[in-house]
PATITOR-24326 format. One record per residue (C-alpha): x, z, y; residue in three letters; residue number from 1. Coordinates in nm, 2 decimals. Layout:
! PATITOR-24326
<atom><u>X</u><w>Z</w><v>Y</v><residuo>ala</residuo><num>NUM</num></atom>
...
***
This chain:
! PATITOR-24326
<atom><u>1.60</u><w>-0.14</w><v>-1.95</v><residuo>unk</residuo><num>1</num></atom>
<atom><u>1.61</u><w>0.22</w><v>-2.05</v><residuo>unk</residuo><num>2</num></atom>
<atom><u>1.89</u><w>0.45</w><v>-2.18</v><residuo>unk</residuo><num>3</num></atom>
<atom><u>1.87</u><w>0.68</w><v>-2.48</v><residuo>unk</residuo><num>4</num></atom>
<atom><u>1.69</u><w>0.95</w><v>-2.26</v><residuo>unk</residuo><num>5</num></atom>
<atom><u>1.41</u><w>0.72</w><v>-2.18</v><residuo>unk</residuo><num>6</num></atom>
<atom><u>1.50</u><w>0.69</w><v>-1.81</v><residuo>unk</residuo><num>7</num></atom>
<atom><u>1.50</u><w>0.34</w><v>-1.67</v><residuo>unk</residuo><num>8</num></atom>
<atom><u>1.84</u><w>0.20</w><v>-1.58</v><residuo>unk</residuo><num>9</num></atom>
<atom><u>1.88</u><w>0.18</w><v>-1.20</v><residuo>unk</residuo><num>10</num></atom>
<atom><u>2.10</u><w>-0.13</w><v>-1.14</v><residuo>unk</residuo><num>11</num></atom>
<atom><u>2.11</u><w>-0.33</w><v>-0.82</v><residuo>unk</residuo><num>12</num></atom>
<atom><u>2.07</u><w>-0.70</w><v>-0.81</v><residuo>unk</residuo><num>13</num></atom>
<atom><u>2.39</u><w>-0.83</w><v>-0.66</v><residuo>unk</residuo><num>14</num></atom>
<atom><u>2.21</u><w>-1.17</w><v>-0.61</v><residuo>unk</residuo><num>15</num></atom>
<atom><u>1.95</u><w>-1.02</w><v>-0.39</v><residuo>unk</residuo><num>16</num></atom>
<atom><u>2.15</u><w>-0.82</w><v>-0.13</v><residuo>unk</residuo><num>17</num></atom>
<atom><u>2.05</u><w>-0.79</w><v>0.22</v><residuo>unk</residuo><num>18</num></atom>
<atom><u>2.20</u><w>-0.63</w><v>0.54</v><residuo>unk</residuo><num>19</num></atom>
<atom><u>1.93</u><w>-0.45</w><v>0.74</v><residuo>unk</residuo><num>20</num></atom>
<atom><u>1.91</u><w>-0.42</w><v>1.13</v><residuo>unk</residuo><num>21</num></atom>
<atom><u>1.64</u><w>-0.23</w><v>1.28</v><residuo>unk</residuo><num>22</num></atom>
<atom><u>1.49</u><w>-0.30</w><v>1.63</v><residuo>unk</residuo><num>23</num></atom>
<atom><u>1.22</u><w>-0.09</w><v>1.81</v><residuo>unk</residuo><num>24</num></atom>
<atom><u>1.06</u><w>-0.08</w><v>2.14</v><residuo>unk</residuo><num>25</num></atom>
<atom><u>0.99</u><w>0.30</w><v>2.08</v><residuo>unk</residuo><num>26</num></atom>
<atom><u>0.64</u><w>0.25</w><v>2.15</v><residuo>unk</residuo><num>27</num></atom>
<atom><u>0.45</u><w>0.03</w><v>1.93</v><residuo>unk</residuo><num>28</num></atom>
<atom><u>0.66</u><w>-0.06</w><v>1.62</v><residuo>unk</residuo><num>29</num></atom>
<atom><u>0.97</u><w>-0.16</w><v>1.45</v><residuo>unk</residuo><num>30</num></atom>
<atom><u>1.11</u><w>-0.49</w><v>1.33</v><residuo>unk</residuo><num>31</num></atom>
<atom><u>1.35</u><w>-0.48</w><v>1.03</v><residuo>unk</residuo><num>32</num></atom>
<atom><u>1.58</u><w>-0.79</w><v>1.02</v><residuo>unk</residuo><num>33</num></atom>
<atom><u>1.69</u><w>-0.85</w><v>0.65</v><residuo>unk</residuo><num>34</num></atom>
<atom><u>2.00</u><w>-1.08</w><v>0.65</v><residuo>unk</residuo><num>35</num></atom>
<atom><u>2.09</u><w>-1.20</w><v>0.31</v><residuo>unk</residuo><num>36</num></atom>
<atom><u>2.45</u><w>-1.13</w><v>0.20</v><residuo>unk</residuo><num>37</num></atom>
<atom><u>2.67</u><w>-1.20</w><v>-0.09</v><residuo>unk</residuo><num>38</num></atom>
<atom><u>2.81</u><w>-0.92</w><v>-0.30</v><residuo>unk</residuo><num>39</num></atom>
<atom><u>3.13</u><w>-0.93</w><v>-0.08</v><residuo>unk</residuo><num>40</num></atom>
<atom><u>2.91</u><w>-0.86</w><v>0.24</v><residuo>unk</residuo><num>41</num></atom>
<atom><u>2.93</u><w>-1.20</w><v>0.39</v><residuo>unk</residuo><num>42</num></atom>
<atom><u>2.62</u><w>-1.37</w><v>0.51</v><residuo>unk</residuo><num>43</num></atom>
<atom><u>2.46</u><w>-1.58</w><v>0.25</v><residuo>unk</residuo><num>44</num></atom>
<atom><u>2.35</u><w>-1.89</w><v>0.43</v><residuo>unk</residuo><num>45</num></atom>
<atom><u>2.15</u><w>-2.03</w><v>0.13</v><residuo>unk</residuo><num>46</num></atom>
<atom><u>1.88</u><w>-1.79</w><v>0.18</v><residuo>unk</residuo><num>47</num></atom>
<atom><u>1.65</u><w>-1.72</w><v>0.48</v><residuo>unk</residuo><num>48</num></atom>
<atom><u>1.66</u><w>-1.42</w><v>0.71</v><residuo>unk</residuo><num>49</num></atom>
<atom><u>1.34</u><w>-1.20</w><v>0.66</v><residuo>unk</residuo><num>50</num></atom>
<atom><u>1.16</u><w>-1.03</w><v>0.94</v><residuo>unk</residuo><num>51</num></atom>
<atom><u>0.94</u><w>-0.71</w><v>0.86</v><residuo>unk</residuo><num>52</num></atom>
<atom><u>0.72</u><w>-0.55</w><v>1.10</v><residuo>unk</residuo><num>53</num></atom>
<atom><u>0.63</u><w>-0.19</w><v>1.09</v><residuo>unk</residuo><num>54</num></atom>
<atom><u>0.38</u><w>0.02</w><v>1.28</v><residuo>unk</residuo><num>55</num></atom>
<atom><u>0.13</u><w>0.30</w><v>1.23</v><residuo>unk</residuo><num>56</num></atom>
<atom><u>-0.25</u><w>0.32</w><v>1.25</v><residuo>unk</residuo><num>57</num></atom>
<atom><u>-0.42</u><w>0.64</w><v>1.38</v><residuo>unk</residuo><num>58</num></atom>
<atom><u>-0.71</u><w>0.71</w><v>1.13</v><residuo>unk</residuo><num>59</num></atom>
<atom><u>-0.94</u><w>1.01</w><v>1.09</v><residuo>unk</residuo><num>60</num></atom>
<atom><u>-0.73</u><w>1.09</w><v>0.78</v><residuo>unk</residuo><num>61</num></atom>
<atom><u>-0.41</u><w>1.08</w><v>0.97</v><residuo>unk</residuo><num>62</num></atom>
<atom><u>-0.14</u><w>0.81</w><v>1.05</v><residuo>unk</residuo><num>63</num></atom>
<atom><u>-0.16</u><w>0.51</w><v>0.81</v><residuo>unk</residuo><num>64</num></atom>
<atom><u>0.17</u><w>0.31</w><v>0.79</v><residuo>unk</residuo><num>65</num></atom>
<atom><u>0.15</u><w>-0.06</w><v>0.81</v><residuo>unk</residuo><num>66</num></atom>
<atom><u>0.43</u><w>-0.29</w><v>0.68</v><residuo>unk</residuo><num>67</num></atom>
<atom><u>0.40</u><w>-0.67</w><v>0.71</v><residuo>unk</residuo><num>68</num></atom>
<atom><u>0.62</u><w>-0.98</w><v>0.68</v><residuo>unk</residuo><num>69</num></atom>
<atom><u>0.66</u><w>-1.19</w><v>0.99</v><residuo>unk</residuo><num>70</num></atom>
<atom><u>0.71</u><w>-1.55</w><v>0.95</v><residuo>unk</residuo><num>71</num></atom>
<atom><u>0.99</u><w>-1.63</w><v>1.21</v><residuo>unk</residuo><num>72</num></atom>
<atom><u>1.31</u><w>-1.80</w><v>1.26</v><residuo>unk</residuo><num>73</num></atom>
<atom><u>1.46</u><w>-1.56</w><v>1.53</v><residuo>unk</residuo><num>74</num></atom>
<atom><u>1.42</u><w>-1.21</w><v>1.63</v><residuo>unk</residuo><num>75</num></atom>
<atom><u>1.26</u><w>-1.33</w><v>1.97</v><residuo>unk</residuo><num>76</num></atom>
<atom><u>0.99</u><w>-1.53</w><v>1.76</v><residuo>unk</residuo><num>77</num></atom>
<atom><u>0.93</u><w>-1.23</w><v>1.55</v><residuo>unk</residuo><num>78</num></atom>
<atom><u>0.88</u><w>-1.00</w><v>1.85</v><residuo>unk</residuo><num>79</num></atom>
<atom><u>0.62</u><w>-1.26</w><v>1.98</v><residuo>unk</residuo><num>80</num></atom>
<atom><u>0.45</u><w>-1.28</w><v>1.65</v><residuo>unk</residuo><num>81</num></atom>
<atom><u>0.45</u><w>-0.89</w><v>1.59</v><residuo>unk</residuo><num>82</num></atom>
<atom><u>0.10</u><w>-0.84</w><v>1.74</v><residuo>unk</residuo><num>83</num></atom>
<atom><u>-0.06</u><w>-1.11</w><v>1.51</v><residuo>unk</residuo><num>84</num></atom>
<atom><u>0.10</u><w>-0.97</w><v>1.20</v><residuo>unk</residuo><num>85</num></atom>
<atom><u>-0.01</u><w>-0.62</w><v>1.28</v><residuo>unk</residuo><num>86</num></atom>
<atom><u>-0.36</u><w>-0.72</w><v>1.34</v><residuo>unk</residuo><num>87</num></atom>
<atom><u>-0.37</u><w>-0.92</w><v>1.00</v><residuo>unk</residuo><num>88</num></atom>
<atom><u>-0.22</u><w>-0.61</w><v>0.83</v><residuo>unk</residuo><num>89</num></atom>
<atom><u>-0.49</u><w>-0.38</w><v>0.99</v><residuo>unk</residuo><num>90</num></atom>
<atom><u>-0.76</u><w>-0.63</w><v>0.88</v><residuo>unk</residuo><num>91</num></atom>
<atom><u>-0.62</u><w>-0.67</w><v>0.52</v><residuo>unk</residuo><num>92</num></atom>
<atom><u>-0.60</u><w>-0.27</w><v>0.51</v><residuo>unk</residuo><num>93</num></atom>
<atom><u>-0.95</u><w>-0.25</w><v>0.63</v><residuo>unk</residuo><num>94</num></atom>
<atom><u>-1.09</u><w>-0.47</w><v>0.35</v><residuo>unk</residuo><num>95</num></atom>
<atom><u>-0.89</u><w>-0.28</w><v>0.09</v><residuo>unk</residuo><num>96</num></atom>
<atom><u>-1.03</u><w>0.04</w><v>0.21</v><residuo>unk</residuo><num>97</num></atom>
<atom><u>-1.38</u><w>-0.10</w><v>0.19</v><residuo>unk</residuo><num>98</num></atom>
<atom><u>-1.33</u><w>-0.23</w><v>-0.15</v><residuo>unk</residuo><num>99</num></atom>
<atom><u>-1.22</u><w>0.13</w><v>-0.26</v><residuo>unk</residuo><num>100</num></atom>
<atom><u>-1.52</u><w>0.27</w><v>-0.10</v><residuo>unk</residuo><num>101</num></atom>
<atom><u>-1.75</u><w>0.03</w><v>-0.29</v><residuo>unk</residuo><num>102</num></atom>
<atom><u>-1.58</u><w>0.12</w><v>-0.62</v><residuo>unk</residuo><num>103</num></atom>
<atom><u>-1.61</u><w>0.49</w><v>-0.55</v><residuo>unk</residuo><num>104</num></atom>
<atom><u>-1.99</u><w>0.45</w><v>-0.46</v><residuo>unk</residuo><num>105</num></atom>
<atom><u>-2.07</u><w>0.26</w><v>-0.78</v><residuo>unk</residuo><num>106</num></atom>
<atom><u>-1.94</u><w>0.54</w><v>-1.00</v><residuo>unk</residuo><num>107</num></atom>
<atom><u>-2.29</u><w>0.72</w><v>-1.06</v><residuo>unk</residuo><num>108</num></atom>
<atom><u>-2.30</u><w>1.02</w><v>-1.28</v><residuo>unk</residuo><num>109</num></atom>
<atom><u>-2.58</u><w>1.01</w><v>-1.54</v><residuo>unk</residuo><num>110</num></atom>
<atom><u>-2.73</u><w>1.36</w><v>-1.58</v><residuo>unk</residuo><num>111</num></atom>
<atom><u>-2.73</u><w>1.36</w><v>-1.95</v><residuo>unk</residuo><num>112</num></atom>
<atom><u>-2.37</u><w>1.27</w><v>-1.94</v><residuo>unk</residuo><num>113</num></atom>
<atom><u>-2.24</u><w>1.55</w><v>-1.70</v><residuo>unk</residuo><num>114</num></atom>
<atom><u>-1.92</u><w>1.72</w><v>-1.82</v><residuo>unk</residuo><num>115</num></atom>
<atom><u>-1.93</u><w>2.07</w><v>-1.97</v><residuo>unk</residuo><num>116</num></atom>
<atom><u>-2.30</u><w>2.09</w><v>-2.00</v><residuo>unk</residuo><num>117</num></atom>
<atom><u>-2.36</u><w>2.12</w><v>-1.63</v><residuo>unk</residuo><num>118</num></atom>
<atom><u>-2.73</u><w>2.04</w><v>-1.61</v><residuo>unk</residuo><num>119</num></atom>
<atom><u>-2.91</u><w>2.29</w><v>-1.78</v><residuo>unk</residuo><num>120</num></atom>
<atom><u>-3.26</u><w>2.25</w><v>-1.94</v><residuo>unk</residuo><num>121</num></atom>
<atom><u>-3.41</u><w>1.93</w><v>-1.85</v><residuo>unk</residuo><num>122</num></atom>
<atom><u>-3.10</u><w>1.80</w><v>-1.70</v><residuo>unk</residuo><num>123</num></atom>
<atom><u>-2.90</u><w>1.70</w><v>-2.01</v><residuo>unk</residuo><num>124</num></atom>
<atom><u>-2.73</u><w>2.04</w><v>-2.04</v><residuo>unk</residuo><num>125</num></atom>
<atom><u>-2.76</u><w>2.28</w><v>-2.33</v><residuo>unk</residuo><num>126</num></atom>
<atom><u>-3.13</u><w>2.29</w><v>-2.44</v><residuo>unk</residuo><num>127</num></atom>
<atom><u>-3.21</u><w>1.99</w><v>-2.24</v><residuo>unk</residuo><num>128</num></atom>
<atom><u>-3.29</u><w>1.64</w><v>-2.36</v><residuo>unk</residuo><num>129</num></atom>
<atom><u>-3.22</u><w>1.45</w><v>-2.04</v><residuo>unk</residuo><num>130</num></atom>
<atom><u>-3.57</u><w>1.47</w><v>-1.93</v><residuo>unk</residuo><num>131</num></atom>
<atom><u>-3.71</u><w>1.65</w><v>-1.63</v><residuo>unk</residuo><num>132</num></atom>
<atom><u>-4.00</u><w>1.88</w><v>-1.76</v><residuo>unk</residuo><num>133</num></atom>
<atom><u>-4.27</u><w>2.01</w><v>-1.50</v><residuo>unk</residuo><num>134</num></atom>
<atom><u>-4.33</u><w>2.39</w><v>-1.53</v><residuo>unk</residuo><num>135</num></atom>
***
């Protein structure tokens, strides 16, 4: 919903509240434990605790943050499964980057459609007909 100014209404969902605890080894990553709570702050036993892993991957473009859910029933199990979750997140990110590269490579500029008449005679620009003419 938006108010009269067009800005969205920022309202929290009282049925989806979580308490967040953070654990780190100060070397590889962080595990966030999201414990469901009711609107009065007591633990909501009807919903499952969520475990979220976070780490960073060093790339040629800089640090790339990785965030992934860990299927676990305890903090200890989440710690044990952290590595597998991180590897899956790295692979998923690699596939997404490859897809973006393929999409970018498939965008070919056709000379007679270059913006602003950037081609000159014989190249689709002013005075040109899109054909290359020998001298």
